[in-house]
Backbone as CSV, one residue per row, in Angstrom:
resi,resn,N_x,N_y,N_z,CA_x,CA_y,CA_z,C_x,C_y,C_z
1,MET,-19.892,-12.813,-0.483,-18.484,-12.716,-0.151,-17.677,-12.878,-1.437
2,LYS,-16.829,-11.873,-1.731,-16.005,-11.946,-2.932,-14.822,-12.858,-2.667
3,LYS,-14.695,-13.866,-3.435,-13.597,-14.814,-3.285,-12.705,-14.720,-4.497
4,PHE,-11.421,-14.756,-4.278,-10.492,-14.814,-5.406,-10.394,-16.241,-5.891
5,THR,-10.188,-17.145,-4.962,-10.105,-18.545,-5.353,-10.562,-19.405,-4.190
6,VAL,-11.318,-20.364,-4.491,-11.738,-21.323,-3.477,-11.566,-22.710,-4.087
7,ILE,-10.847,-23.513,-3.386,-10.669,-24.882,-3.839,-11.369,-25.766,-2.826
8,LEU,-12.317,-26.498,-3.298,-13.098,-27.350,-2.407,-13.169,-28.738,-3.024
9,LEU,-12.723,-29.679,-2.247,-12.737,-31.053,-2.725,-13.527,-31.888,-1.727
10,ILE,-14.595,-32.451,-2.217,-15.393,-33.309,-1.350,-15.547,-34.657,-2.036
11,LEU,-15.063,-35.649,-1.388,-15.217,-37.010,-1.891,-16.249,-37.698,-1.002
12,LEU,-17.491,-37.581,-1.426,-18.590,-38.072,-0.594,-18.553,-39.581,-0.372
13,GLY,-18.290,-40.315,-1.424,-18.313,-41.768,-1.301,-17.249,-42.293,-0.356
14,GLN,-16.152,-41.583,-0.198,-15.049,-42.045,0.646,-15.104,-41.434,2.048
15,GLY,-16.022,-40.467,2.261,-16.102,-39.838,3.573,-14.938,-38.887,3.842
16,ILE,-14.282,-38.424,2.790,-13.135,-37.519,2.953,-13.566,-36.118,2.549
17,VAL,-13.252,-35.141,3.399,-13.526,-33.744,3.080,-12.229,-32.977,3.255
18,ALA,-11.821,-32.285,2.214,-10.596,-31.477,2.289,-10.891,-30.097,1.738
19,PHE,-10.406,-29.071,2.415,-10.599,-27.691,1.968,-9.240,-27.113,1.609
20,GLY,-9.193,-26.472,0.432,-7.978,-25.780,0.038,-7.936,-24.422,0.697
21,GLN,-6.898,-23.681,0.413,-6.741,-22.352,0.990,-7.771,-21.410,0.389
22,THR,-8.460,-20.691,1.221,-9.421,-19.693,0.787,-8.771,-18.329,0.954
23,VAL,-8.656,-17.634,-0.139,-8.080,-16.294,-0.091,-9.154,-15.331,-0.551
24,SER,-9.505,-14.383,0.267,-10.545,-13.438,-0.104,-10.162,-12.030,0.293
25,LEU,-10.842,-11.100,-0.293,-10.622,-9.700,0.041,-10.907,-9.449,1.519
26,GLU,-11.940,-10.108,2.015,-12.314,-9.907,3.409,-11.232,-10.403,4.368
27,ILE,-10.618,-11.527,4.036,-9.555,-12.062,4.886,-8.374,-11.093,4.919
28,ILE,-8.032,-10.542,3.771,-6.944,-9.563,3.718,-7.332,-8.327,4.513
29,ASP,-8.565,-7.854,4.357,-8.999,-6.669,5.103,-8.984,-6.896,6.611
30,VAL,-9.315,-8.106,7.060,-9.241,-8.425,8.489,-7.794,-8.315,8.971
31,GLU,-6.859,-8.836,8.195,-5.435,-8.755,8.562,-4.968,-7.302,8.586
32,VAL,-5.389,-6.503,7.618,-5.030,-5.084,7.577,-5.603,-4.356,8.786
33,HIS,-6.845,-4.670,9.144,-7.462,-4.058,10.330,-6.665,-4.395,11.594
34,LYS,-6.221,-5.635,11.713,-5.411,-6.036,12.878,-4.117,-5.229,12.937
35,ILE,-3.490,-5.022,11.786,-2.251,-4.236,11.747,-2.529,-2.806,12.180
36,ASN,-3.565,-2.198,11.625,-3.893,-0.810,11.962,-4.311,-0.646,13.420
37,ALA,-4.901,-1.665,14.007,-5.369,-1.595,15.393,-4.282,-1.943,16.409
38,ASN,-3.185,-2.498,15.957,-2.125,-2.947,16.870,-1.356,-1.756,17.438
39,GLN,-1.604,-1.456,18.699,-0.951,-0.338,19.387,0.486,-0.661,19.800
40,ASN,0.896,-1.921,19.680,2.220,-2.336,20.128,3.270,-2.342,19.027
41,LEU,2.906,-1.922,17.832,3.893,-1.885,16.753,4.910,-0.774,17.010
42,THR,6.145,-1.061,16.684,7.199,-0.052,16.746,7.163,0.715,15.437
43,ILE,7.206,2.049,15.525,7.165,2.883,14.325,8.505,3.594,14.173
44,LYS,9.104,3.440,13.002,10.348,4.135,12.688,10.050,5.089,11.549
45,GLU,10.486,6.342,11.713,10.226,7.360,10.703,11.527,7.815,10.059
46,PHE,11.442,8.075,8.752,12.602,8.501,7.992,12.203,9.638,7.058
47,ASP,13.124,10.549,6.843,12.931,11.651,5.912,13.084,11.113,4.491
48,ALA,12.051,11.267,3.675,12.103,10.752,2.305,13.147,11.484,1.467
49,ASN,13.395,12.748,1.781,14.440,13.486,1.050,15.794,12.799,1.217
50,GLU,16.099,12.396,2.444,17.367,11.705,2.713,17.346,10.285,2.156
51,ALA,16.232,9.600,2.302,16.148,8.208,1.853,16.349,8.094,0.343
52,TYR,15.788,9.035,-0.404,15.883,8.984,-1.868,16.979,9.896,-2.422
53,GLU,17.671,10.583,-1.512,18.762,11.494,-1.890,18.311,12.488,-2.953
54,ARG,17.151,13.070,-2.716,16.623,14.126,-3.569,15.679,14.970,-2.749
55,ILE,15.387,16.146,-3.223,14.520,17.059,-2.480,13.136,17.090,-3.123
56,PHE,12.148,16.782,-2.312,10.758,16.916,-2.733,10.280,18.274,-2.240
57,ASP,9.668,19.047,-3.100,9.318,20.418,-2.727,8.300,20.509,-1.601
58,GLY,7.598,19.440,-1.312,6.673,19.414,-0.190,7.122,18.457,0.898
59,ASP,8.419,18.124,0.892,9.004,17.168,1.835,8.389,15.772,1.673
60,GLY,8.803,14.880,2.532,8.303,13.515,2.453,8.665,12.742,3.701
61,LEU,7.917,11.709,3.961,8.105,10.909,5.159,7.853,9.441,4.838
62,ILE,8.700,8.584,5.395,8.511,7.139,5.292,8.375,6.609,6.710
63,ARG,7.271,5.921,6.977,7.051,5.285,8.276,7.046,3.783,8.069
64,ILE,7.770,3.090,8.941,7.811,1.640,8.884,7.300,1.112,10.224
65,TYR,6.287,0.271,10.167,5.664,-0.303,11.362,6.182,-1.726,11.517
66,LEU,6.719,-2.006,12.689,7.369,-3.294,12.934,6.739,-4.028,14.111
67,ASP,6.726,-5.343,13.992,6.345,-6.228,15.088,7.505,-7.202,15.262
68,ASN,8.299,-7.005,16.307,9.496,-7.826,16.544,10.389,-7.879,15.299
69,ASN,10.721,-6.721,14.773,11.591,-6.563,13.596,10.996,-7.085,12.295
70,GLU,9.728,-7.511,12.291,9.057,-7.923,11.059,8.227,-6.743,10.558
71,ILE,8.435,-6.366,9.300,7.671,-5.261,8.726,6.206,-5.673,8.592
72,LYS,5.330,-4.848,9.141,3.892,-5.086,9.030,3.228,-4.058,8.109
73,LYS,3.870,-2.867,8.013,3.279,-1.813,7.190,4.354,-0.794,6.839
74,ILE,4.282,-0.290,5.620,5.124,0.827,5.184,4.172,1.911,4.694
75,GLU,4.377,3.120,5.195,3.626,4.276,4.710,4.621,5.268,4.137
76,GLU,4.326,5.750,2.949,5.173,6.753,2.334,4.283,7.906,1.884
77,GLU,4.648,9.118,2.290,3.938,10.325,1.864,4.960,11.265,1.264
78,ILE,4.715,11.665,0.030,5.608,12.577,-0.658,4.813,13.833,-1.003
79,GLY,5.281,14.978,-0.494,4.642,16.246,-0.799,5.250,16.853,-2.052
80,LEU,4.382,17.284,-2.939,4.823,17.896,-4.194,4.104,19.227,-4.366
81,SER,4.570,20.035,-5.279,3.976,21.360,-5.453,2.496,21.277,-5.816
82,PHE,2.067,20.218,-6.467,0.668,20.093,-6.886,-0.195,19.366,-5.857
83,GLY,0.444,18.751,-4.842,-0.330,18.010,-3.852,0.511,16.992,-3.126
84,ARG,-0.024,15.785,-3.015,0.671,14.732,-2.268,0.364,13.385,-2.904
85,ILE,1.387,12.518,-2.919,1.170,11.128,-3.309,1.504,10.268,-2.100
86,GLY,0.747,9.213,-1.943,0.937,8.356,-0.778,0.823,6.893,-1.144
87,THR,1.545,6.100,-0.383,1.502,4.655,-0.564,1.487,4.001,0.809
88,ALA,0.613,3.033,0.989,0.608,2.206,2.196,0.691,0.757,1.726
89,ILE,1.671,0.025,2.274,1.860,-1.375,1.912,1.752,-2.198,3.197
90,TYR,0.856,-3.169,3.197,0.633,-4.032,4.356,1.252,-5.404,4.093
91,PHE,1.775,-6.013,5.174,2.479,-7.287,5.069,1.889,-8.329,6.012
92,SER,1.946,-9.570,5.572,1.638,-10.709,6.416,2.683,-11.779,6.135
93,LYS,3.325,-12.249,7.176,4.373,-13.276,7.056,5.456,-12.866,6.067
94,GLY,5.800,-11.585,6.078,6.892,-11.080,5.254,6.535,-10.756,3.821
95,GLU,5.299,-10.992,3.411,4.880,-10.747,2.033,3.827,-9.642,1.987
96,PRO,3.890,-8.766,0.988,2.836,-7.751,0.840,1.491,-8.412,0.564
97,ILE,0.442,-7.887,1.217,-0.906,-8.425,1.017,-1.875,-7.362,0.491
98,LYS,-1.560,-6.094,0.729,-2.444,-5.027,0.261,-1.632,-3.753,0.092
99,ILE,-1.944,-3.036,-0.986,-1.288,-1.758,-1.264,-2.389,-0.738,-1.536
100,ILE,-2.248,0.432,-0.940,-3.151,1.539,-1.230,-2.288,2.689,-1.746
101,ASP,-2.561,3.116,-2.964,-1.789,4.147,-3.652,-2.731,5.321,-3.919
102,THR,-2.352,6.528,-3.485,-3.238,7.683,-3.635,-2.515,8.877,-4.241
103,GLU,-3.299,9.717,-4.884,-2.836,11.041,-5.327,-3.867,12.055,-4.857
104,GLU,-3.375,13.096,-4.197,-4.231,14.201,-3.775,-3.694,15.469,-4.435
105,ASN,-4.598,16.305,-4.918,-4.194,17.540,-5.599,-4.753,18.749,-4.886
106,PHE,-3.972,19.844,-4.931,-4.496,21.140,-4.516,-5.376,21.655,-5.645
107,LYS,-6.446,22.315,-5.277,-7.321,22.896,-6.299,-6.645,24.129,-6.891
108,LEU,-6.909,24.349,-8.165,-6.449,25.587,-8.799,-7.358,26.722,-8.356
109,LYS,-6.757,27.882,-8.121,-7.559,29.060,-7.797,-8.298,29.510,-9.048
110,SER,-9.207,30.420,-8.875,-10.044,30.871,-9.991,-9.229,31.450,-11.145
111,ASP,-8.029,31.949,-10.865,-7.193,32.490,-11.945,-6.545,31.376,-12.787
112,GLN,-6.692,30.106,-12.342,-6.145,28.923,-13.027,-4.622,28.955,-13.168
113,ALA,-3.972,29.821,-12.403,-2.512,29.926,-12.503,-1.814,29.537,-11.201
114,THR,-2.541,29.540,-10.089,-1.942,29.205,-8.798,-2.835,28.218,-8.056
115,PHE,-2.217,27.534,-7.104,-2.937,26.532,-6.326,-3.483,27.122,-5.037
116,ASP,-4.599,26.587,-4.584,-5.137,26.876,-3.263,-4.563,25.808,-2.339
117,TYR,-3.566,26.197,-1.539,-2.851,25.239,-0.698,-3.583,24.898,0.604
118,SER,-4.810,25.391,0.760,-5.530,25.151,2.012,-6.274,23.815,2.024
119,LYS,-6.431,23.175,0.845,-7.216,21.947,0.823,-6.704,20.987,-0.247
120,LEU,-6.584,19.722,0.156,-6.235,18.657,-0.776,-7.480,17.856,-1.126
121,ASP,-7.617,17.496,-2.392,-8.706,16.636,-2.842,-8.115,15.341,-3.382
122,LYS,-8.647,14.208,-2.911,-8.194,12.912,-3.424,-8.769,12.742,-4.828
123,VAL,-7.864,12.602,-5.804,-8.294,12.438,-7.192,-8.095,11.013,-7.692
124,PHE,-7.297,10.224,-6.953,-6.972,8.873,-7.398,-6.708,7.990,-6.194
125,GLU,-7.231,6.771,-6.247,-6.891,5.761,-5.248,-6.935,4.387,-5.901
126,ALA,-5.857,3.660,-5.764,-5.802,2.271,-6.211,-5.652,1.403,-4.974
127,THR,-6.498,0.408,-4.855,-6.400,-0.573,-3.785,-6.059,-1.898,-4.449
128,ILE,-4.916,-2.442,-4.064,-4.415,-3.659,-4.684,-4.377,-4.762,-3.635
129,TYR,-5.176,-5.789,-3.840,-5.169,-6.965,-2.977,-4.221,-7.980,-3.608
130,ILE,-3.274,-8.457,-2.814,-2.251,-9.360,-3.342,-2.474,-10.756,-2.774
131,PHE,-2.679,-11.698,-3.679,-2.913,-13.083,-3.293,-1.631,-13.900,-3.375
132,ASP,-0.745,-13.532,-4.294,0.562,-14.190,-4.413,1.520,-13.191,-5.044
133,TRP,2.411,-12.641,-4.211,3.351,-11.612,-4.650,4.269,-12.132,-5.756
134,ASP,4.840,-13.302,-5.550,5.812,-13.841,-6.505,5.186,-14.184,-7.859
135,LEU,3.945,-14.632,-7.858,3.275,-15.002,-9.105,2.438,-13.857,-9.683
136,ASP,2.513,-12.675,-9.025,1.801,-11.485,-9.499,0.294,-11.734,-9.600
137,ARG,-0.252,-12.431,-8.602,-1.690,-12.668,-8.548,-2.296,-11.624,-7.632
138,ASN,-3.136,-10.765,-8.202,-3.713,-9.682,-7.423,-5.008,-9.209,-8.046
139,GLN,-5.709,-8.398,-7.295,-6.911,-7.746,-7.795,-6.776,-6.262,-7.476
140,THR,-6.954,-5.429,-8.490,-6.794,-3.989,-8.333,-8.125,-3.292,-8.560
141,MET,-8.444,-2.384,-7.635,-9.647,-1.563,-7.763,-9.194,-0.109,-7.804
142,ILE,-9.618,0.614,-8.821,-9.181,1.996,-9.016,-10.375,2.932,-8.953
143,LYS,-10.193,4.022,-8.192,-11.187,5.094,-8.131,-10.491,6.365,-8.605
144,GLY,-11.106,7.066,-9.516,-10.559,8.323,-9.994,-9.478,8.114,-11.042
145,LYS,-8.699,9.188,-11.254,-7.677,9.180,-12.293,-6.481,9.996,-11.828
146,ARG,-5.287,9.450,-12.093,-4.083,10.216,-11.793,-4.078,11.474,-12.656
147,ASN,-3.723,12.589,-12.037,-3.597,13.830,-12.791,-2.138,14.163,-13.074
148,LEU,-1.309,14.060,-12.037,0.061,14.542,-12.171,1.118,13.546,-11.711
149,SER,0.701,12.372,-11.272,1.664,11.338,-10.911,1.618,10.258,-11.973
150,GLU,2.593,9.369,-11.904,2.662,8.296,-12.884,2.545,6.951,-12.183
151,GLY,2.242,5.941,-12.944,2.190,4.599,-12.402,1.065,3.813,-13.039
152,THR,1.265,2.518,-13.092,0.252,1.638,-13.678,-0.406,0.746,-12.628
153,CYS,0.068,0.813,-11.397,-0.422,-0.007,-10.285,-0.011,-1.468,-10.426
154,ALA,0.979,-1.747,-11.259,1.537,-3.095,-11.316,2.348,-3.288,-10.040
155,ILE,2.244,-4.463,-9.417,2.859,-4.612,-8.092,4.378,-4.463,-8.120
156,PHE,5.018,-4.746,-9.262,6.473,-4.590,-9.303,6.882,-3.132,-9.099
157,GLU,5.994,-2.172,-9.370,6.313,-0.759,-9.176,6.550,-0.412,-7.700
158,TYR,6.077,-1.241,-6.808,6.191,-0.961,-5.371,7.410,-1.637,-4.748
159,GLU,8.128,-2.434,-5.520,9.332,-3.098,-5.001,10.371,-2.084,-4.531
160,GLY,10.470,-0.949,-5.220,11.428,0.081,-4.825,11.134,0.641,-3.447
161,THR,9.871,0.861,-3.150,9.481,1.356,-1.828,9.831,0.333,-0.755
162,ILE,9.567,-0.930,-1.033,9.876,-1.995,-0.075,11.383,-2.109,0.121
163,ASP,12.146,-2.081,-0.970,13.611,-2.163,-0.878,14.179,-0.981,-0.109
164,THR,13.654,0.221,-0.366,14.115,1.407,0.356,13.855,1.264,1.844
165,ALA,12.672,0.783,2.217,12.350,0.595,3.645,13.309,-0.402,4.291
166,LYS,13.591,-1.498,3.614,14.502,-2.490,4.177,15.911,-1.913,4.332
167,LYS,16.359,-1.133,3.365,17.692,-0.502,3.459,17.745,0.476,4.619
168,LEU,16.663,1.251,4.798,16.622,2.201,5.911,16.710,1.477,7.251
169,LEU,16.022,0.356,7.372,16.074,-0.407,8.628,17.462,-0.991,8.876
170,ASN,18.144,-1.394,7.831,19.484,-1.982,7.978,20.538,-0.943,8.316
171,LYS,20.266,0.343,8.012,21.235,1.412,8.322,21.262,1.728,9.800
172,LYS,20.138,1.557,10.474,20.059,1.938,11.900,20.658,0.909,12.806
């Protein structure tokens, strides 16, 4: 079991046993699974073109999943001429706990001048486990390489997505 931090204090001579908070990837994944499996979440959808006041050539969508007005998940998909970028941010007790950031590209046709729009290939995925949002304590796992999008996967880069989602909810 991969553990980020485990604090264990055992004072054998005194008969006292105390366990600190255990934060692990598995615990976060269990919480994410519960969010994804929850059929009772309210889903609000917003046009990303309107939310960001700009036009994405492949359109865009922001979905916010709520449990009694508490954000549990934000999904953002932005379509671009070269493919799609996506972000999923999961929350527990109002704080982000996991972020999945992806880039998918259309393959170039054999002429190397145009795209084959019939299929997207995932070229990049960053999975960020967040142990403490405010203290920037996290573990990032990256597969692949960004081709045409930007970002370093630092958690502060996702604050804009979270702020946009909160503003969208306050407008309704």
